[in-house]
N, C-alpha and C positions, 0 to 999 in steps of 0.2 A: 726387204724394208731399204735396203740404204737407194739413195737415188744417187748420179754422177755429180763430183763437184764442180760447183761454179761459181762465179762472183758475177754480182750484181752492185754500182758505184750508183748508191740516193741520196739524191742530194736535197734540203730544204733551207730556203734559205742561203746563208754561207757555212748551210752544214753539210761535211760530205761523210755518206756512210759508205762504208766495205762491207757489204755480208756475202757469207762463203754457207751456202747449204749443202747438207751432206746428211749424213747418219747421227749425224750433229749438228746443234742448231745454234748458233753463235750470237754472244751477244756484242756488238762491235764496239768501236772506239769511235769520237768521231775526231776528222780530221782538222783541224785549225787550232790558231793560237787562243791563250787562254781565256782574254776577253772575249771572244767572241764566243768560246762557250759559256761563259756564265748568263750573254746576253738573248742570246738564242734561247737554252733554257728559260728565264724570267720570259722571254716572250711566246714560250709553247709552239716552237716551229712544228709541225707534226713532220712523219717522217714518213705519209704517205698521202695523198691527193683524195678525201674522199669520192671525189668525182670517178677518178680510176678502179682499177681493178685491185682496192683493198681486200677485199671483202674476205675472210680465209674460206675455202668449201670442204665439205666432208669426204676424205681419201677413203672413205669407208672401214680404214684401221680401225685398231681399240687404244680407248685411251684409257688413263691410269681406273682401276677397279676403287672403289667406298666401303667401308671408310677403312682413309687411307693413315698409315706409317711410314713416316719419315725418320729413316735414323741419321744425326750429326754426328760427322766424325771430324774430330778435331784432330787433325795432326801437325804439333806443334810440337819440337826438337829441346829440348831443356837447353833455356840461351835463347829462344824465337820469342816472339809477340807479335798478338794482333794489331792491340792496341800498344802505338809506339812514344808516346806522351811518357811523361818523368814518372805518371804511377805505373806506368804497365800494367791497366786494372782489364788482363784478360779474361777473369770470370765475368765480367759484364757483359764484355763482350757475347762471349758462348751464350749467356744468360738469354742473351738478348735474342739469339738468333733463334735459339729453343721458345722463347715466351711468342716470337712473334708466330709459328707452325701453332701454335695452342688457340693462340688470337684471334688467330687467321677461320678459323673452322665457324660453317654456319655465317659468316656474316656478310653484308650487302656485297663487296669486295670480292668474296672468292664464288658470290653469286654468276658473277658475270661465266662464269668457265659453265651454269647449266646452260646457256645457251648454245652449246657444241655436243648433242649427246653424242656416245656411238657405243658397240659391244664395248660392256665391261666386265663379263663374263658370268655377272651374278645379280639378284633380282633385285633392285634398285633400292634405296634408301630415301633419307627423308629430301637429299641433296640428288636426285637420280640419281646418275653410276656415283657424282662425288660423294656424299657419305661425308664422314668428319674427320678430323686428320688427331692423330697422335703422335708427336713430336719426343723420339726417344734419341739424346744424346749418349754415346755413347763413351767407353776411357778415354779417356786424353791419351792420345799415343807419342809419347816420347823419343821414338825412335827417329834416328838420323833419315835424312831427306834421304840420303843413297843406299839406303839398307834394302833395295829391289836392285839396286844397276849404281857401283861401285862408280861411273863418270857422271850420276845424275847427281849433282850438287843444289840444284833448285836456283843457277849465278847466270846469269848472260854467256858464259860461257860456255856454263854445264849445266844447262836447264835440267827440270825436271820432262818427261816424255806423259806422253797418257798412258802407258803400257804401266807406267809407275802410277798412277792415280788411281789404275786398275785393279792394279796388285796390291794397293790396299783397303779395296773396297772389299776385295776379296778377303784379304786378313784378315779386317771386322767381322766379313761375314761366319766365314768360321769358328774364331777366336768365340764368339758370343754367342752361338747355335742359330741364326739367322734364315731362316727358307727365306730366299725373295720371291717375289712373284709382284702381278700385275699393281699389287695395292700396295705397292712398297717402295721408294726413293731411297738411296744412298746419295747425303749431299758431300761431298771433301773439301774442307776448309783449311787452307794453309797459310803461312803466317807471312808477314811484311817484308817485302822485297823477293820475298820467291817466284823465279821464273818458270814456266814451262812454257812446251812446243809441241803441239799435234800433227803428227805427218800427215794424218786424214783428209787438214784442208790447210797443208806447207805453212804455219804460221805461228808465229810464239806470242807471247804475254808482251815485250817486249820487239812487237816488229816495225814500229812505226806506223808506217799508213796502214799495215796490214795487221796488226795489233789487235787482240781480243782482249774483251774482260771474262768471259764466263764462256761455258758452254754447258750443254746437258745430252746425253744419249743412254745406250744400251752396253754394257761391255760385253764384250767375247762368250761370257757365260749367260747373258743373258737378263741379270741386272739391273734396273734403273738408275742412271745417277747423274750426279751433277758437280762438275768442278769448277770452284768457288774462291781463287786469288784472292788475297788482301787488297782492294781493290781501291783501294785509297793512296797504295806504295805503287802503283800503276800510272798516277798519273790523273793530270785533269780529262782528259779521253773519257775516264773511267770513272768519275768519282760524280758525273751525273750533275752538274750541277749544284752541289749540296752542299752551303756552307753553316748552316743553320741546323739546331742537334736540336732535335724532340723529347731523347731522350737522354743529352748530355756526355754521348759518347759520338762524336763525329764517326770514328772509325766502324761503328757498327752502323748506325745509319745511315750512310753509304753504302753499307755493302748491301743491307734490308734493299735499298732500290731495285738493287743489278737481281740480290737474289728473287725476289720477284716474281721479275719477268720471266727468270729459268724455272719457278715452279708451275707458273701457269704455261708456261708451255711443254713441261715436261709432264703435266696432266694432261692437254688436248692432243697432246702432239709428241707421248713417251717416244716413240719408234721408228719414228719420220714416215709414217703413213697413214695420219687419221685427220687434222686438219692445218692444212696449209694453201696458202692461195696459189694457185698453176700458172698464176702471170706472172708470181715474183719468186715463189717459193718462200713466200715469207708466211710465219707464222706468229700469231694473235700478240706477242708479246716483239717483235720485231715494227710492226707498223706504229708502234708506240715507242720507241725504242727512245729512252732513260728521257721518257717526256714526264715532269710529277705533276704539271697541272699547278694550280694555282695551293700555294702554300699560306700554313698563319704562319703569324707572327713568331711563335714556340719552333717554326719548320715545321711541321707539319701536314698531311694533305689529308689524310683518315684517321681514325679514330677507331679501333677495332678491340672489342671487350675493355672497354675505359681506357685505354692506355692509345698512347699517340705515337704516328709512326709516319715516314713521309715511302713512299712506294711509289713503283711505275705505273702511270695509266695502260687499260688492259686495252686492245682494240674489238669494241665493242658488234656484230655485224648487225643486228637490230638498231644500235642508235646511229650505226655509220660511223662511228668515231672512237678516241680515243679516252674512257670513261673510266670512275672511281669508285662506282656501287650501280648494281644493276637490280630489277626483279628477278625472283625466280622462275625459272622454267620446269616443271616436273612432266614426268612423261605421265602416260604417253605423248606426242610430240607431231606436230605435224610440219614437214620441213621442205620451203620454198627455196630451189636454185634456179632465178632466173637471168638468162642473157639477153641484155638488150641486142640490138639489132643496130643496122644504119642509118638509126633515128631515135633521137635519145629522150628518158624521162624528165622536165626541164625540175629545176629547182623548184621553179613554185608552184610544183604540180603534185599531186598525192595519188596512189594509188591502193585501193582495196580489193579483200578476194573473199568472197563468200563461198564457204564449203556446203555444197547440195548433200542431199538425201537422194534418196531412189528418188523417191517421189516427186523430186523437183524442189522442197521446201528446204530455204538455206536454211543452215543449222546453226552455225557459228560464222563470225564473223572475225577479219584480222585485218588487220593494217602493214601494205607492205614495204610503202613510203609514204611516210607522212609529209605534210607541205613544208615543215621545218627543216628539212634531212635536204645533205645538197643531191644537185644533178643523177642523175644515173646516166651515164656517158655513152657515147656508142660505141658497140662492142665489151662491155663491162661487165662481170658477172657480180649477182647481187644476191646473200644467203639468207632467210630470215625462219627463227624455226620460234611455235609458236605451240602453249600448252592445247593437247585436244581435248574437246568438250563432248565431246560424240564418239561414234564408231567411224570406221573410214571412209567420207564422200562416196557418192558417185560420179559428181562430176567436180571441180572447181572452177569457180566465174571467178574476173578480174578485171577489172572497173578503172577506168581512169577518169580521174576530176582535174579539169584545167582552175587556175585560180590566176586569170591572166588582168596586169596589170595596164598599169597607163598603153595604147597602144600595139597591145599585145593581141592575136591572135588565140583560138584554142591550141592546145597544144597536141601533136601525134607523136604515140611511140609504138616502135617496134617491139615484137617480143619475139624472136631468134629461137628461143629456147625455154623450158622449163622442165624440169624435174622434180617430180612432186614424192615425198619418201612418207609413209607414217612409222614410228618407232612406237618400239612398245618400251614401259619404262627400263629395262635395261639396259636399253639401245639396239636390241634384236629390231633387224627390218623386219612391219609386217607386212606391208604391200609399195611397189611403183611405181612410178605411168610417166613417162619422159614423153614430147610431141616436141616435135621441131621441123622447122622449117624455113622458108629465105624469102620471108619472114614466115614466123607460124602465127605469127599476131598483128595484126594493125588497129590502132586504138586511135581514133579519134573524135574530134568534139560532136559529130554525128551521128560516132558508134562508138563510144566507149565501152563496151563493157565485150567480152570474151568469153564463153565458156570452154575449158578444156574437161572433156570425159576422163572418167580414171577408172575406164571397165579392170583394168589390174586390181583396182580400191574399195570395189563396188562389195558389199557386202553378199552373200548367198541366200536364196529362201531361205526361210525358215524350213526346220523337218519339220513334218505336219504332224508326227508323232516320236513324244520323250520318252528316253526309256534312262536317261542320267544325268543330273545335276551336277555341278562344278562349283564348288565358289572361293574363289582367293581374296582373301583378306587384306588389305595392308592396317597393321594396328599403328597409330600414331602415338605421340608423348606422353601417351598413359596408358599404361599394360593391361591385359586382363589377367587376374592373379591367378595362380594356380589353385587353388580355393575355390575358383566360380564357376560355371558354368555355360557355356555359350550354347544358344538352342536355334534353329532356324526353321520355318514354316513354309510351304504352298498350299495356295487353297485346295483344299480337299482332300490333303493329304495327311499324313502322322508328322509331327513331328519329328528330327532328325537334331540329332547330338555333333555338333561344330567342335566343342571342346568340350571333354569334360573335368570334371572336380577331383581332387586328389583328398577332398572333406567332404563324398558326396554321401548320402546313405547307403546302409547296410546292404539293400537290395540290386545296386549297379546301377541304376539310373543314370542314364547317360556316363557310361564305365566304359563304352567304345570297349565291348565283350569282354568285360572286367578287370581291364586297365585303368588307369590311371593320365593314360596320354593319348593326343588325337591321333591322327594318321599318321601323324609326321616327328610322333616318341616324342612332340613336345607336351608338357602340363600349365606351364604357364606362355603367353601368348605377349612378348617382350617387345620394349617401344621402338618401332621402326623396322619391325620384321613381317614377311610372310607368310601367311599359311593357305595351304590347300586343302581343302576337301573336299569328296567325290562322294555322292551317295544315289542309288538307283531304286527309280521308285516302283514300288510293289509291282504297279499294273501301267502297261506305256499310257501316254495322260497327251490328249490334246495339246499344243502348243499355246492353242488361241486361249485355253483356260489357265493356263498358268500366266495370271497378270502381275502378282504379284510375290516381295518375301521377306518374312518376317522374321527380323533377330530381336529373341530376348538376352541379357541376362540375367542371370539367378549368382545370387552370392551365398557362399555359405562362410561369415565369420566367426573366426576365433577369436581365443579370448583375448581381448584388449585389440582386437580389429575394426578400422572403422569399415565403413561401405568402403566395395570398390565402383573405381570409376572405373571405364573404358572408353579410348578413343578413336574412333572407326575412320584415314585419311583416307583408303579407298575401298571401292568392291567392284569387282567384275562376278559373274554371272555365267555361265557357259550352260546351254541346254545340248545332250546331245541324243539322235535315236539309235535305232540298233544296230544303222551300218557303219555307227562313228560320221554322220556328218552333223555338225558343230551350228550353232549361232550363238551371238554374244546379245543377251538380251540384257545388260545391265554393263555399262562403264564408268564408273565414276573416281574422279582422284579432285577433282577442284574444290577444295570446300568454297563456299560461299556468303557472302553477305562481310565478307569480311573476318570470318573461322578462320579458325586454323586445321580446323579439321572438318569431317562432312557431318557427321553424328558422334554425342558423346553418351553413352550411357551411364547415365548413375544408380546408388543403393535408392531405396526409399526414405520420402517420400517421393523421387523425382524419377524423369521418364526410365522405363529400365525396357524400353521396346521401341525399335522403329519398324515401319515398314519399308521396303525400298519396290516400286515400279519395275515393272518389267517389258516394258511399253515401247520401250526404248526414246523416255521422256526425260529418265534417269530422276524422277521425283523420290523422294520419301518427305514420314511423314511422324511422331511420335505416335505410339498407337493407344500408350494410355494415358493419354489427355494430361501428360505433365510437365505439355514442352513451355506454358508461359508462366510455369511457378520457380519464381525469385531465377530466370533466365538462366537455371543450372544445368537443365540439357542440353541448350543449343550453346553454352559457353563454353569452345574446349578450351585445355587446357594451353600454354603461351608454352610457346618452344623455352626450355633453360628454368620452368620456374617445378 
């Protein structure tokens, strides 16, 4: 988990940044006079040249799992304040910290993180591994700062130590009966004027040229945490150039810029072994350090859940720059890590990739570099992550397109290496294919396309005779009630019960051997949960005869209940023979035509039955002819409705 301490000086215009990276990820201060800071921030000086090695790379470690709970620890001894104005409005400061996390959950700003998948140790939710965020403000701790160390007063001569911060985290864990995990983080906020030193990187919050503003890491007992001093009191180098307050609380608004940096890095690289740049050691916040982009007249640059905030821009590999929003990338995913060799990919050139099935036909096209993005310079690494719309490919084709300006000839591009990964929704690796050479491929105007075979990812031939079927369904934003039945049917086979009803007829039909629970002990299929059901066929059947799977909703409305509605967000069907050999016959997780889910089954007179094809085309139709009726059966429930 730990990497050796090192420092690197990064310059952007008149701005020098000193970044220390180890197990802790530092948000560093700028070294310059006050007037230069304001001018540099207003000009949006970028902290990483996007033509170089800015992209963060997948190191294989775990990200924070969702849904995430953030515990806010306000360490505020009597007489200390976050708000140093005459009003000393500490309550507003604290409430804004909590509200920020609540409003961040499910936002397009939070979506930026979805392009950085990794193992999260749980089944995927509606935001891949990210899920929702719950913010819990723990009881304010008014104990003195020297409660753990008599010599730690929080002054420049007697500063707090990181060990004191970790002790505070452990104290609050114990006092509140919390069990830390991969889906929890503890944020420690200290009062204005409190100084801290961290021996791990030999610096302090008031160390001049090596001053830091905040950091995140993992305690010696394994809890993910972040240290958040009151940054306004640390001087202009930690204030992110924020002079207008969208929430009429300047101290909190300046803090939230730094807080957004640390939280996004905590999620994408909690232990220092998940997503960071091999070339620079930078995480996704470091590349855009204290850059807020354009702000409105009220001082905000984003609106989250109808509330204004000023936050830090976050590095996006897919956009090749610092952004404030992004589209959501849900699993499973295709991940490309491309190293350019000794001939760059010009700024006015573009590159796409076609993913090819076993027969050679392309089933998905993705854009690696649009013409609008900066060049991919010699010896630079670029990472792109895309939603997968099919099974792992047998080959990956990359095509260069030159968009020649006046006097330009066709572009030539050397690909030194390509690492291609397919990941499951929970971030686990399905397969990986790596090719390299000197170069591995050279694309030119005359030969603009190269196809790399991916034998490690090519699906095996399907079993000839099927004995079992395994169905995994993700419920979307509308659940299947506990009193509803869910059935599935294969051609020529008796129907089997996916989910029984706890209000079914006395004869026990679809009652799972007399129980009202499914194979996993669940009565209802709740929003954003996965359910896997396995069934044996009465007799082995040829795989070619199993061409579709029909799913039917049967409701049992109790008194005063209305019809049940159920959103199917994703579905995977796996067929297995007697020897355990399997093939994936269906894998759908991408809603089409602007819908928020794949299919929506509703009570009569709307569609209650949907048929999915099992021939690799990932198609589906509503069986009972109700698909066009008032649009009810194809309109999925909007998130948050």
